[in-house]
All heavy atoms as TSV, in Angstrom:
chain	resi	resn	atom	element	x	y	z
A	1	MET	N	N	14.720	-2.874	18.191
A	1	MET	CA	C	14.586	-1.486	17.841
A	1	MET	C	C	13.176	-1.427	17.139
A	1	MET	O	O	12.758	-2.250	16.379
A	1	MET	CB	C	15.561	-0.980	16.769
A	1	MET	CG	C	15.382	0.383	16.322
A	1	MET	SD	S	16.643	0.930	15.050
A	1	MET	CE	C	17.953	1.309	16.230
A	2	THR	N	N	12.310	-0.398	17.457
A	2	THR	CA	C	11.037	-0.257	16.945
A	2	THR	C	C	10.970	0.875	15.926
A	2	THR	O	O	11.470	2.006	16.152
A	2	THR	CB	C	10.073	-0.008	18.116
A	2	THR	OG1	O	10.073	-1.035	19.011
A	2	THR	CG2	C	8.608	0.106	17.640
A	3	HIS	N	N	10.279	0.679	14.843
A	3	HIS	CA	C	10.059	1.723	13.817
A	3	HIS	C	C	8.502	1.761	13.641
A	3	HIS	O	O	7.854	0.725	13.547
A	3	HIS	CB	C	10.711	1.394	12.524
A	3	HIS	CG	C	12.115	1.284	12.595
A	3	HIS	ND1	N	12.931	2.389	12.529
A	3	HIS	CD2	C	13.012	0.211	12.610
A	3	HIS	CE1	C	14.193	2.092	12.673
A	3	HIS	NE2	N	14.322	0.828	12.725
A	4	VAL	N	N	7.994	2.920	13.570
A	4	VAL	CA	C	6.573	3.168	13.335
A	4	VAL	C	C	6.428	3.742	12.007
A	4	VAL	O	O	7.089	4.637	11.538
A	4	VAL	CB	C	5.921	4.133	14.311
A	4	VAL	CG1	C	4.492	4.456	13.971
A	4	VAL	CG2	C	6.116	3.718	15.751
A	5	ILE	N	N	5.514	3.012	11.119
A	5	ILE	CA	C	5.306	3.475	9.794
A	5	ILE	C	C	4.115	4.387	9.771
A	5	ILE	O	O	2.965	4.023	10.185
A	5	ILE	CB	C	4.967	2.228	8.902
A	5	ILE	CG1	C	6.197	1.308	8.854
A	5	ILE	CG2	C	4.559	2.769	7.431
A	5	ILE	CD1	C	6.016	0.098	8.086
A	6	ASP	N	N	4.272	5.708	9.412
A	6	ASP	CA	C	3.312	6.657	9.333
A	6	ASP	C	C	2.623	6.715	8.002
A	6	ASP	O	O	1.440	7.197	7.860
A	6	ASP	CB	C	3.791	8.068	9.711
A	6	ASP	CG	C	4.174	8.053	11.174
A	6	ASP	OD1	O	3.616	7.573	11.995
A	6	ASP	OD2	O	5.288	8.783	11.452
A	7	ALA	N	N	3.292	6.256	6.940
A	7	ALA	CA	C	2.778	6.248	5.626
A	7	ALA	C	C	3.446	5.121	4.755
A	7	ALA	O	O	4.528	4.793	4.978
A	7	ALA	CB	C	3.013	7.591	4.885
A	8	ILE	N	N	2.695	4.554	3.957
A	8	ILE	CA	C	3.134	3.530	2.933
A	8	ILE	C	C	2.971	4.177	1.582
A	8	ILE	O	O	1.985	4.660	1.173
A	8	ILE	CB	C	2.331	2.210	3.139
A	8	ILE	CG1	C	2.484	1.721	4.531
A	8	ILE	CG2	C	2.802	1.237	2.031
A	8	ILE	CD1	C	1.613	0.483	4.756
A	9	GLU	N	N	4.081	4.129	0.774
A	9	GLU	CA	C	4.041	4.654	-0.541
A	9	GLU	C	C	3.993	3.509	-1.567
A	9	GLU	O	O	4.542	2.423	-1.373
A	9	GLU	CB	C	5.267	5.409	-0.828
A	9	GLU	CG	C	5.508	6.699	-0.019
A	9	GLU	CD	C	6.691	7.519	-0.340
A	9	GLU	OE1	O	7.160	7.458	-1.486
A	9	GLU	OE2	O	7.095	8.310	0.477
A	10	SER	N	N	3.186	3.815	-2.621
A	10	SER	CA	C	3.001	2.837	-3.721
A	10	SER	C	C	3.492	3.570	-5.009
A	10	SER	O	O	3.254	4.718	-5.057
A	10	SER	CB	C	1.570	2.400	-3.809
A	10	SER	OG	O	1.314	1.543	-4.971
A	11	PRO	N	N	3.996	2.801	-5.968
A	11	PRO	CA	C	4.471	3.354	-7.188
A	11	PRO	C	C	3.221	3.716	-8.112
A	11	PRO	O	O	3.469	4.201	-9.192
A	11	PRO	CB	C	5.388	2.294	-7.792
A	11	PRO	CG	C	4.842	1.012	-7.157
A	11	PRO	CD	C	4.351	1.347	-5.779
A	12	PHE	N	N	2.105	3.341	-7.819
A	12	PHE	CA	C	0.864	3.586	-8.580
A	12	PHE	C	C	-0.350	3.901	-7.679
A	12	PHE	O	O	-0.330	3.515	-6.503
A	12	PHE	CB	C	0.572	2.519	-9.489
A	12	PHE	CG	C	0.473	1.128	-8.814
A	12	PHE	CD1	C	-0.728	0.720	-8.221
A	12	PHE	CD2	C	1.659	0.256	-8.650
A	12	PHE	CE1	C	-0.848	-0.458	-7.627
A	12	PHE	CE2	C	1.487	-0.937	-8.079
A	12	PHE	CZ	C	0.252	-1.265	-7.518
A	13	ASP	N	N	-1.387	4.545	-8.189
A	13	ASP	CA	C	-2.585	4.755	-7.503
A	13	ASP	C	C	-3.434	3.411	-7.381
A	13	ASP	O	O	-3.415	2.687	-8.364
A	13	ASP	CB	C	-3.506	5.786	-8.150
A	13	ASP	CG	C	-2.942	7.234	-8.075
A	13	ASP	OD1	O	-2.098	7.415	-7.154
A	13	ASP	OD2	O	-3.274	7.985	-8.928
A	14	GLY	N	N	-4.006	3.188	-6.268
A	14	GLY	CA	C	-4.740	1.950	-6.113
A	14	GLY	C	C	-5.489	1.889	-4.774
A	14	GLY	O	O	-5.557	2.815	-3.996
A	15	LEU	N	N	-6.081	0.712	-4.566
A	15	LEU	CA	C	-6.921	0.460	-3.417
A	15	LEU	C	C	-6.267	-0.688	-2.692
A	15	LEU	O	O	-5.808	-1.686	-3.224
A	15	LEU	CB	C	-8.388	0.114	-3.781
A	15	LEU	CG	C	-9.178	1.201	-4.375
A	15	LEU	CD1	C	-10.570	0.719	-4.746
A	15	LEU	CD2	C	-9.320	2.399	-3.392
A	16	VAL	N	N	-6.136	-0.567	-1.299
A	16	VAL	CA	C	-5.575	-1.708	-0.489
A	16	VAL	C	C	-6.561	-2.729	-0.496
A	16	VAL	O	O	-7.808	-2.518	-0.060
A	16	VAL	CB	C	-5.180	-1.215	0.890
A	16	VAL	CG1	C	-4.823	-2.343	1.771
A	16	VAL	CG2	C	-4.145	-0.107	0.867
A	17	SER	N	N	-6.235	-3.930	-0.938
A	17	SER	CA	C	-7.191	-5.040	-1.055
A	17	SER	C	C	-7.043	-6.074	0.119
A	17	SER	O	O	-7.928	-6.858	0.325
A	17	SER	CB	C	-7.159	-5.703	-2.401
A	17	SER	OG	O	-5.922	-6.214	-2.639
A	18	ALA	N	N	-5.883	-6.018	0.746
A	18	ALA	CA	C	-5.603	-6.950	1.820
A	18	ALA	C	C	-4.516	-6.434	2.775
A	18	ALA	O	O	-3.586	-5.771	2.240
A	18	ALA	CB	C	-5.202	-8.384	1.301
A	19	PHE	N	N	-4.698	-6.675	4.041
A	19	PHE	CA	C	-3.647	-6.378	4.958
A	19	PHE	C	C	-3.080	-7.769	5.471
A	19	PHE	O	O	-3.754	-8.717	5.700
A	19	PHE	CB	C	-4.191	-5.606	6.264
A	19	PHE	CG	C	-4.708	-4.285	5.974
A	19	PHE	CD1	C	-5.992	-3.997	5.539
A	19	PHE	CD2	C	-3.803	-3.241	6.023
A	19	PHE	CE1	C	-6.406	-2.667	5.262
A	19	PHE	CE2	C	-4.217	-1.960	5.780
A	19	PHE	CZ	C	-5.560	-1.681	5.362
A	20	PHE	N	N	-1.686	-7.780	5.670
A	20	PHE	CA	C	-1.137	-9.023	6.099
A	20	PHE	C	C	-0.423	-8.858	7.463
A	20	PHE	O	O	0.584	-9.498	7.780
A	20	PHE	CB	C	-0.043	-9.380	5.001
A	20	PHE	CG	C	-0.624	-9.596	3.608
A	20	PHE	CD1	C	-0.256	-8.906	2.548
A	20	PHE	CD2	C	-1.471	-10.678	3.454
A	20	PHE	CE1	C	-0.802	-9.067	1.290
A	20	PHE	CE2	C	-2.025	-10.885	2.177
A	20	PHE	CZ	C	-1.695	-10.089	1.087
A	21	PHE	N	N	-1.093	-8.036	8.275
A	21	PHE	CA	C	-0.586	-7.867	9.639
A	21	PHE	C	C	-1.719	-7.445	10.530
A	21	PHE	O	O	-2.864	-6.988	10.042
A	21	PHE	CB	C	0.501	-6.788	9.744
A	21	PHE	CG	C	0.032	-5.425	9.310
A	21	PHE	CD1	C	-0.325	-4.460	10.315
A	21	PHE	CD2	C	-0.084	-5.033	7.970
A	21	PHE	CE1	C	-0.800	-3.227	9.904
A	21	PHE	CE2	C	-0.446	-3.786	7.646
A	21	PHE	CZ	C	-0.851	-2.784	8.618
A	22	GLU	N	N	-1.622	-7.542	11.801
A	22	GLU	CA	C	-2.571	-7.090	12.825
A	22	GLU	C	C	-1.978	-5.841	13.570
A	22	GLU	O	O	-0.797	-5.719	13.716
A	22	GLU	CB	C	-2.815	-8.097	13.802
A	22	GLU	CG	C	-3.432	-9.371	13.277
A	22	GLU	CD	C	-4.845	-9.177	12.756
A	22	GLU	OE1	O	-5.623	-8.360	13.337
A	22	GLU	OE2	O	-5.201	-9.929	11.765
A	23	PRO	N	N	-2.807	-4.905	14.007
A	23	PRO	CA	C	-2.321	-3.782	14.773
A	23	PRO	C	C	-1.537	-4.165	15.905
A	23	PRO	O	O	-1.827	-5.139	16.702
A	23	PRO	CB	C	-3.630	-3.020	15.179
A	23	PRO	CG	C	-4.724	-3.442	14.217
A	23	PRO	CD	C	-4.322	-4.902	13.834
A	24	GLY	N	N	-0.281	-3.646	16.079
A	24	GLY	CA	C	0.530	-3.912	17.157
A	24	GLY	C	C	1.513	-5.067	16.894
A	24	GLY	O	O	2.350	-5.351	17.702
A	25	GLU	N	N	1.319	-5.771	15.769
A	25	GLU	CA	C	2.136	-6.941	15.351
A	25	GLU	C	C	3.515	-6.449	15.027
A	25	GLU	O	O	3.697	-5.442	14.366
A	25	GLU	CB	C	1.478	-7.624	14.295
A	25	GLU	CG	C	2.248	-8.932	13.831
A	25	GLU	CD	C	1.622	-9.660	12.686
A	25	GLU	OE1	O	0.451	-9.288	12.274
A	25	GLU	OE2	O	2.181	-10.629	12.204
A	26	LEU	N	N	4.565	-7.231	15.474
A	26	LEU	CA	C	5.874	-6.904	15.049
A	26	LEU	C	C	6.218	-7.637	13.812
A	26	LEU	O	O	5.928	-8.814	13.675
A	26	LEU	CB	C	6.835	-7.347	16.225
A	26	LEU	CG	C	6.676	-6.643	17.574
A	26	LEU	CD1	C	7.691	-7.256	18.502
A	26	LEU	CD2	C	6.930	-5.151	17.299
A	27	VAL	N	N	6.890	-7.032	12.827
A	27	VAL	CA	C	7.143	-7.580	11.573
A	27	VAL	C	C	8.610	-7.378	11.310
A	27	VAL	O	O	9.186	-6.468	11.797
A	27	VAL	CB	C	6.238	-7.158	10.367
A	27	VAL	CG1	C	4.840	-7.519	10.579
A	27	VAL	CG2	C	6.482	-5.685	10.207
A	28	THR	N	N	9.206	-8.217	10.458
A	28	THR	CA	C	10.606	-8.064	10.165
A	28	THR	C	C	10.765	-7.258	8.902
A	28	THR	O	O	9.791	-7.130	8.062
A	28	THR	CB	C	11.229	-9.466	9.918
A	28	THR	OG1	O	10.619	-10.123	8.869
A	28	THR	CG2	C	11.219	-10.241	11.190
A	29	ASP	N	N	11.949	-6.691	8.664
A	29	ASP	CA	C	12.249	-5.913	7.498
A	29	ASP	C	C	11.982	-6.685	6.233
A	29	ASP	O	O	12.425	-7.876	6.187
A	29	ASP	CB	C	13.750	-5.447	7.583
A	29	ASP	CG	C	14.116	-4.447	6.472
A	29	ASP	OD1	O	13.184	-3.657	6.089
A	29	ASP	OD2	O	15.167	-4.512	6.024
A	30	GLY	N	N	11.314	-6.141	5.298
A	30	GLY	CA	C	11.079	-6.885	3.984
A	30	GLY	C	C	9.713	-7.581	3.999
A	30	GLY	O	O	9.400	-8.161	2.917
A	31	THR	N	N	8.982	-7.571	5.059
A	31	THR	CA	C	7.669	-8.283	5.121
A	31	THR	C	C	6.683	-7.534	4.296
A	31	THR	O	O	6.562	-6.309	4.338
A	31	THR	CB	C	7.215	-8.295	6.578
A	31	THR	OG1	O	8.105	-9.046	7.331
A	31	THR	CG2	C	5.857	-9.007	6.625
A	32	ILE	N	N	5.937	-8.245	3.498
A	32	ILE	CA	C	4.873	-7.611	2.668
A	32	ILE	C	C	3.711	-7.241	3.715
A	32	ILE	O	O	3.171	-8.160	4.372
A	32	ILE	CB	C	4.426	-8.539	1.534
A	32	ILE	CG1	C	5.466	-8.842	0.596
A	32	ILE	CG2	C	3.140	-7.940	0.900
A	32	ILE	CD1	C	5.133	-9.880	-0.494
A	33	LEU	N	N	3.289	-6.006	3.733
A	33	LEU	CA	C	2.323	-5.622	4.674
A	33	LEU	C	C	0.921	-5.480	4.046
A	33	LEU	O	O	-0.034	-5.815	4.705
A	33	LEU	CB	C	2.729	-4.175	5.281
A	33	LEU	CG	C	4.076	-4.151	5.911
A	33	LEU	CD1	C	4.409	-2.761	6.476
A	33	LEU	CD2	C	4.039	-5.166	7.224
A	34	VAL	N	N	0.863	-5.048	2.794
A	34	VAL	CA	C	-0.441	-4.920	2.121
A	34	VAL	C	C	-0.394	-5.341	0.683
A	34	VAL	O	O	0.669	-5.407	0.067
A	34	VAL	CB	C	-0.963	-3.439	2.240
A	34	VAL	CG1	C	-1.134	-2.962	3.672
A	34	VAL	CG2	C	-0.067	-2.510	1.430
A	35	GLU	N	N	-1.632	-5.522	0.196
A	35	GLU	CA	C	-1.771	-5.843	-1.282
A	35	GLU	C	C	-2.540	-4.672	-1.833
A	35	GLU	O	O	-3.575	-4.290	-1.250
A	35	GLU	CB	C	-2.527	-7.119	-1.459
A	35	GLU	CG	C	-2.811	-7.513	-2.940
A	35	GLU	CD	C	-3.493	-8.857	-3.017
A	35	GLU	OE1	O	-2.792	-9.859	-3.125
A	35	GLU	OE2	O	-4.703	-8.811	-3.014
A	36	VAL	N	N	-2.103	-4.117	-2.973
A	36	VAL	CA	C	-2.686	-2.981	-3.525
A	36	VAL	C	C	-3.155	-3.349	-4.965
A	36	VAL	O	O	-2.322	-3.917	-5.786
A	36	VAL	CB	C	-1.776	-1.739	-3.615
A	36	VAL	CG1	C	-2.425	-0.553	-4.293
A	36	VAL	CG2	C	-1.242	-1.377	-2.200
A	37	GLU	N	N	-4.372	-3.135	-5.299
A	37	GLU	CA	C	-4.948	-3.319	-6.594
A	37	GLU	C	C	-4.877	-2.014	-7.356
A	37	GLU	O	O	-5.440	-1.004	-6.814
A	37	GLU	CB	C	-6.388	-3.899	-6.532
A	37	GLU	CG	C	-6.388	-5.279	-6.036
A	37	GLU	CD	C	-7.751	-5.944	-6.028
A	37	GLU	OE1	O	-8.626	-5.395	-6.899
A	37	GLU	OE2	O	-8.046	-6.846	-5.446
A	38	PRO	N	N	-4.292	-1.837	-8.576
A	38	PRO	CA	C	-4.298	-0.636	-9.224
A	38	PRO	C	C	-5.642	-0.201	-9.705
A	38	PRO	O	O	-6.539	-0.935	-9.942
A	38	PRO	CB	C	-3.461	-1.005	-10.615
A	38	PRO	CG	C	-3.037	-2.399	-10.473
A	38	PRO	CD	C	-3.661	-3.079	-9.208
A	39	LEU	N	N	-5.830	1.177	-9.647
A	39	LEU	CA	C	-7.047	1.815	-10.126
A	39	LEU	C	C	-7.064	1.847	-11.643
A	39	LEU	O	O	-6.063	2.013	-12.287
A	39	LEU	CB	C	-7.159	3.245	-9.556
A	39	LEU	CG	C	-7.369	3.414	-8.168
A	39	LEU	CD1	C	-7.427	4.931	-7.805
A	39	LEU	CD2	C	-8.653	2.792	-7.752
A	40	GLU	N	N	-8.208	1.634	-12.232
A	40	GLU	CA	C	-8.306	1.787	-13.659
A	40	GLU	C	C	-8.311	3.176	-14.085
A	40	GLU	O	O	-9.089	3.931	-13.456
A	40	GLU	CB	C	-9.654	1.071	-14.120
A	40	GLU	CG	C	-9.706	-0.425	-13.897
A	40	GLU	CD	C	-8.782	-1.253	-14.692
A	40	GLU	OE1	O	-8.491	-0.764	-15.914
A	40	GLU	OE2	O	-8.161	-2.218	-14.302
A	41	PRO	N	N	-7.544	3.614	-14.954
A	41	PRO	CA	C	-7.605	4.997	-15.394
A	41	PRO	C	C	-8.965	5.421	-16.049
A	41	PRO	O	O	-9.549	4.596	-16.659
A	41	PRO	CB	C	-6.496	5.171	-16.457
A	41	PRO	CG	C	-6.109	3.763	-16.843
A	41	PRO	CD	C	-6.676	2.773	-15.727
A	42	THR	N	N	-9.370	6.598	-15.622
A	42	THR	CA	C	-10.611	7.041	-16.284
A	42	THR	C	C	-10.393	7.591	-17.703
A	42	THR	O	O	-9.285	7.828	-18.050
A	42	THR	CB	C	-11.303	8.167	-15.361
A	42	THR	OG1	O	-10.403	9.349	-15.449
A	42	THR	CG2	C	-11.606	7.762	-14.013
A	43	GLU	N	N	-11.468	7.770	-18.478
A	43	GLU	CA	C	-11.313	8.194	-19.908
A	43	GLU	C	C	-10.648	9.586	-20.018
A	43	GLU	O	O	-10.038	9.833	-20.933
A	43	GLU	CB	C	-12.697	8.240	-20.518
A	43	GLU	CG	C	-13.168	6.797	-20.807
A	43	GLU	CD	C	-14.479	6.811	-21.556
A	43	GLU	OE1	O	-14.729	7.769	-22.403
A	43	GLU	OE2	O	-15.352	5.878	-21.444
A	44	THR	N	N	-10.903	10.406	-18.936
A	44	THR	CA	C	-10.371	11.799	-19.016
A	44	THR	C	C	-9.006	11.910	-18.473
A	44	THR	O	O	-8.305	12.905	-18.772
A	44	THR	CB	C	-11.308	12.704	-18.189
A	44	THR	OG1	O	-11.277	12.292	-16.769
A	44	THR	CG2	C	-12.731	12.896	-18.783
A	45	GLU	N	N	-8.452	10.875	-17.854
A	45	GLU	CA	C	-7.104	10.862	-17.317
A	45	GLU	C	C	-6.190	10.793	-18.524
A	45	GLU	O	O	-6.348	9.998	-19.378
A	45	GLU	CB	C	-6.809	9.818	-16.326
A	45	GLU	CG	C	-7.356	10.153	-14.909
A	45	GLU	CD	C	-6.897	9.001	-13.919
A	45	GLU	OE1	O	-5.737	9.116	-13.534
A	45	GLU	OE2	O	-7.722	8.166	-13.674
A	46	GLY	N	N	-5.039	11.515	-18.465
A	46	GLY	CA	C	-3.995	11.404	-19.558
A	46	GLY	C	C	-4.336	12.172	-20.720
A	46	GLY	O	O	-3.459	12.162	-21.625
A	47	LYS	N	N	-5.448	12.796	-20.870
A	47	LYS	CA	C	-5.759	13.605	-22.046
A	47	LYS	C	C	-5.545	15.086	-21.792
A	47	LYS	O	O	-5.761	15.532	-20.739
A	47	LYS	CB	C	-7.261	13.454	-22.410
A	47	LYS	CG	C	-7.609	12.072	-22.864
A	47	LYS	CD	C	-9.069	12.013	-23.395
A	47	LYS	CE	C	-9.317	10.576	-23.845
A	47	LYS	NZ	N	-10.624	10.464	-24.328
A	48	ALA	N	N	-4.886	15.744	-22.771
A	48	ALA	CA	C	-4.512	17.095	-22.560
A	48	ALA	C	C	-5.656	18.000	-23.128
A	48	ALA	O	O	-6.374	17.616	-23.900
A	48	ALA	CB	C	-3.171	17.398	-23.254
């Protein structure tokens, strides 16, 4: 069975720093696909 991933969700904002797959590669369920580095919050974020 083939599943296509249209979007990857992360629990935090960040930048993808590494991909662990090639386009068209078949991977198994639970495989880590990317590494995400969290963005540093800016001084204005979180202030009311």
